[in-house]
C-alpha positions, 0 to 999 in steps of 0.5 A: 042658238036662235031657236033655241032663244040664245039671242046672238051677236058677232063680229064680221072682218069680212062684210062680204061674209055676213052678206052671204050667210046671213047670220041674226046680227053682226058688226062689220069692222074696219080691220086686219085678220087677227085685230077684231076688236082694233089696236092692240092694247088701247082698251078703251078703243076696245071696249067701244068696240066690244058696246057697239057688239053688244048692242045690237043684242037690242035688235028683235028683227035680223039679219042685221049688219052693221058697220062700225063706224070709226074715225082712224079709217080702215086698217092698210092692208097687211103686206102679203108675200105675193107682193113683195120682191125676196131676193134672197138665195135659197140655198141648202141649210139657210133658213135653218141658220136663220131660225137659230139665229133668232132663237134668243129672241124667241125664248125672250118673247116665251119668258115675257109672256109666260109662255104662251106662243101660237108656234103647234098647230103642226105638232112639232115642240118649237124646239124642233123646227128643223122637221118642220123646214126640212118638210117644207124644203123637201116638197118645194124641191120635189123630194119625198118629205116624211110626214110619218108625224102628221096626224093622219086625220090630217091632209098634207094639205092642211099640213103644210098649211100647220107647218108655215103658220109654225115658221111664222109664229116663231119669228114674228114672235121672235122679231115682236121680242125683238123690236118692240116698237115694231108695228103690225106692218113693218114685222109682215114687211121684214118676214116676206122681204128679208128673210130666207123663209119668207122665200121659203114659204113666198117659194113653196106656196108657187109649188103648189099650185103646180100640184095635182092634187087639187086641195094644196093647189086650193092651199097655195091661194092662202100660204103666202099670205 
């Protein structure tokens, strides 16, 4: 784009990535993934971040990597599945029962947000979430899994990740509808520490580390995050 005469700028959440890639202009921000502009709903602060990003367009020489200065300091790191203890004992049908128990909260989320949802990477409708759970549970138990609905161009490793992302979207959005005052950290801690789905994903990551498929083994690192 730059070679074609279009001046570019952007925001980076992991400074080390920009240091390696060396894009022409980049603003490094101290926020967690999904919050590139900072606190949700704070339009004035978000505009400040955008202004700082666009100000970099005035720099003729690159690569430019500038730190966004803020009095709030860096965000506290979000809780990961690998950092908690989940004492729930997984039994047959437990996760399905749990997912069904929060269905009304998910419906509330859809209603309040005009149907917008992060669910859908797997290509499976949220109403068929049991198919996703059967796939993940089957894999962790070492059984043959049905991947007939997996797109042919998608590897099994990536498809498992998409299924996990859909499970997390369903749970997180349900929780946000139920507990509107809970912040990011509380929601993450709840999912990883107190839900059967969180226990399933943690177990899934452990199982993937033992897989002979190098791609699945490599994908295990980011599953329980």
